N, C-alpha and C positions, 0 to 999 in steps of 0.2 A: 619620919619627919625630918631627920637630920640631913637628908639629901635634898629637901625642898629648897633651902638657900642656894645650894649649888645649882639646881635647875634654874632658879630665877637669874642667877649670875650668868649662866650659860645662854639663856634666852636674851638677856641684855647685851651680852657680847655678840651674839648672832645679829641682833638688830643693829648694833654699831658697825659690824662688818658690812652688812647690806647698805647701810647709810653711807659709809665711806666709799663703797664701790659706786653707788649712785652719784655721789658728789663728784667723783672723778669725771664722770660723763663720757667714758670711753667704753664701747661695747666689748672690746677685747679684754677688759678687766673681768667681765663676767665669764668670758670663754676660759681665760686662764684660771680664774677663781674656782670655776666648776671643777677643773682637773685637780687643783690643790685640795678642795673639799672631798673629792672622791678618794684621794689618797689618804685623807684623815680617816675616812670610814674603813678603807681597806686595811690600813695599818692597825687601827683599833681592833678590827675583826681578827686579823692575824694574831695580835697580841693576846687575845682571849685564850687561844690554844697554844701558841708558841711561847708567850711570855708568862702567863699565869700558870699553865700546866707543864710547860717545858717540852712540848712536842712540836718539832719544826715541820711546818707544812709547806711543801713546794708546789702545791696544786692551786694556788690562789687564782690563777688565770682561768682555771676550769670552772670554779664557782662563779666568778664574775661573768664569764661567758654564758653560763647556764641562765643567769638572771637576764642577760641581754637577749639571748635567743628565745627565752620565754616571752619576752615583750614582742619580739618579731612574730612569733607564732600566734599570739593572741591578737596582735594588730591585724593580721591577715584574716583571722576568724571573726573577731568581734572587737573593734577598737574600744578601748577603755581608757579612763583617765590615768595619768602617770602614777598617782598615789596607789591606785588599785593594782597597777602593774608591779609596783615595788613590793607590795604585799605578796603577790603571786610569785614573783621572782625569789623573794626571801623564803617562801614556803617550798618551792622546788629545790633551791640550793640547800635549804635546811634538811630536807628529807635525804638528799644525796649525801650531805655531810653525816647524817646519822647512819646511813648504810655504809659509807666509807669507814666510819669509826668502828662499826660492828665487825667489819671484815679485816681491818688493819690494826686496831688498837691493842691487839695482843702482841704486836711487834713493838720494839722499842728502838730508840736511837736512830741510826742511819737507815735501818731497815724500814721503819715507819716513813721516813722522809722519801725514800725511794718508791715506796708504795703510793704515796700521794702524787709523786711525779708521774708514775704509771697511770694514775687516774686521769690526769690532765691529758695524756696521750690518747687514752680510750675515749674520753669525752670529745676531744677534737676530731678524732676519726669518725665518731658518730655524727657530729655536726656536718662534717665535710660531705658525708654520704646522705644527708637528709635534705632532699631537694625542696621540700615544702618551705624551709627557711632560707633557701638560696643555695645551699650546699657550698661547693668551692667557689661558685660565682659570686656569692654574697647577696645581700638584699638591700633594697632602697626603702627608706622611710621618708615620706613627705610630711613635713611638719608645718603647721600654720605660722604665719609671720608674727601674729600676736595671739594672746590668749584672753579668755573671758575673765581671767583672774585680775581684776582692776585694770584691764586693758594694757598690761605691760608687755614688753617684747618677750618672745618665747624663750630666748636665751636667759633673760632675767628670771623668768619663771623656773627654768631648769636649775639656775643658780640657787633660787630660794628653796626648791625641793631638796637639792643636795645639802644645802646649809641646814635645813631642818633634820635631814637624815644624819648629818654629822653630830648635831646636838644630841639626838636620840642614842646614837652609837656610843658617844663619849659618856653620856649620863649613865647608860646601861653598864658600861665597863667600870665606872666608878662605883656604882651600886654593887656590882659583883665583887669588886676588890675589897669592899668593907662589909662583907657579909659572911655567913657561915660557908656559903658556896665558895667564896674567894679563899677562905682559910683552907678548905678542902683541896682546892686547886694548888695552893702553895705547898701543902703537905706532899702532894704527888710530885710536884716539881723538885722539892728538896730531897726526898727519898721515898720513892714509890713503894718499895718493899716494906719499909717501916710504917708507912701510912696504911698499907693494906693490913699489916699485922696489928695495927692499932684500931682496926675496925672501920676505917674510912672506905666507903663504897667506891673504890677507884674506877672500876669499869663504868659504872653508872655516871660518875662525874666526868669522865673523859668523853663519853658519848654525848653528854649535855654540852661539853665544850666544843666538840666538833660540829654539833648541830647549830649552836649559837654563832660560831665563827663562820660557818658556811652560809647561814641565813643572812648575816650582815653583808658578806661579800656579794651574794646574789642581789641584795637590795641595792648595793652600790652599782651593780652592772645593769639593772633594769632600765634606767633612763638613757643608757649609752646609745641605743639606736637613734633616739631623737636628738641626741647631741651631735653625733657624727653624720647622721642622715644616710650613711652607707656603711653597712657592717659585713665584713667577711671574716673567715676564720683567722687570717693572718693578724688582723687588728683586734679581734675579740680575744684571741689567745696569745696576745703579744707578750713577749718575754719581759717587757718593761713593767707590766703589772706584777708579775711574780717577783722580780728583783726588788722593785720599790717596796712592795708589801713586807719584805723581809728586812731590807736595809733601813727603812725609816724607823721602825721600833728599835733596832739595834743602835742606831745613831742617837735617838732620843733617850733610850733606856727602857728595857723590857721590865715587866713585873709591876708597872704602874700605869694608870690611865693617861697620865700627862706625857709620858715618854713618846708614844706614837704620835701624839698631836704635835709635839715639838719637832720631831723628826720629819713628819709629813709637811708641815708648814715651811721648815727650813729647806729641805731638799726639793720639795715641789716648787717652791718659789724660785730657787736657783735654776731648776730645769726650765721653767717658763721664761725666765729672763734669757737663758742661753738660747732657747728656741727663737726668740724674737731678734736677739742681737747677733747670734752666730749661726747655729744650725740645730735642728731637732735631733740630728744624728749624734750629738754630744751628750744626750741625756744619760745613756748607760755609762759613758765614760765618766761623767760627773759623779754618778752614784758609786762607781768603782773607786775613784780617787778619794772621795769623801769617806767611804766605808773603810778603806785601807788606813787612812789617816786616823780615824777614830779607833780602829782595832789596835793601832800602835800607841796612840796617846791616851785614849780613854776607852778601854775594852768594855766597860760597863755603861757606855753612853754618856750623854751630857748629864743626866741625873746622877750617875755614879761619880762623875768628876766633881760636880757641885757638892755632893755629900762628903766626898773625900776632903775637899778644901774646907768644908764647914767643920769637920772633925779636927 
């Protein structure tokens, strides 16, 4: 019950965000807002494993692409509503996350991170050679101009879908943080050997973390084909997703549900402004410069900086 007020506040904030975007009256706000919200979900998902448990995952793009290409495959077989595609994409990526965890979680530190990077290469190679979803040529998705959902524009519908998914991801992360599961994650992050010696089921908790993290990443990627209308391996496995998913929690502050949200909104908004005013090619440069600045000035992110000043 203690999480119910937070859920109500999150829903009110989401309604305010949609109302503000609608008030602006510019469709590009929904295009850009979708990307920022997608990063909120990705950063929150990465933080479940990287921030709460302390295992750095470089395979974010693989899980997102799995969700996206699951939607492409289902669209060709039997078109389904996007909420159903999100559930299927989350299921596929969650299962892959569980398998990845089972194979790699006995590794620690840089060895685990390298293994997740290898997973991304394997998945990308598989997609490139899978002609049913377009292979290296890519696949087109024809989306309608409007939707039956109150007759709104389709991009507004996608914005609403991602906004709801962001609320679910953030709410789930907060519930995890303030639960026995979250305390178990924190024990592993602080000292895994001591946690295991104290009776914490470390392998089981790590498998659960990789499953949850992968599932949310897949959910974030499921609507992507309908957003871009053309999906190829270069865009689905873009380095931008992997870099942003790591940089945003680090900038906002790992170990807390609010850190990834702050980092995603701040960095995502800067990137969208740069895309419109200068060039989209500056996105990774912006991430690099901001990340270097925070590593020097605030190595624990904005949250760590604020907590230090409060003390």
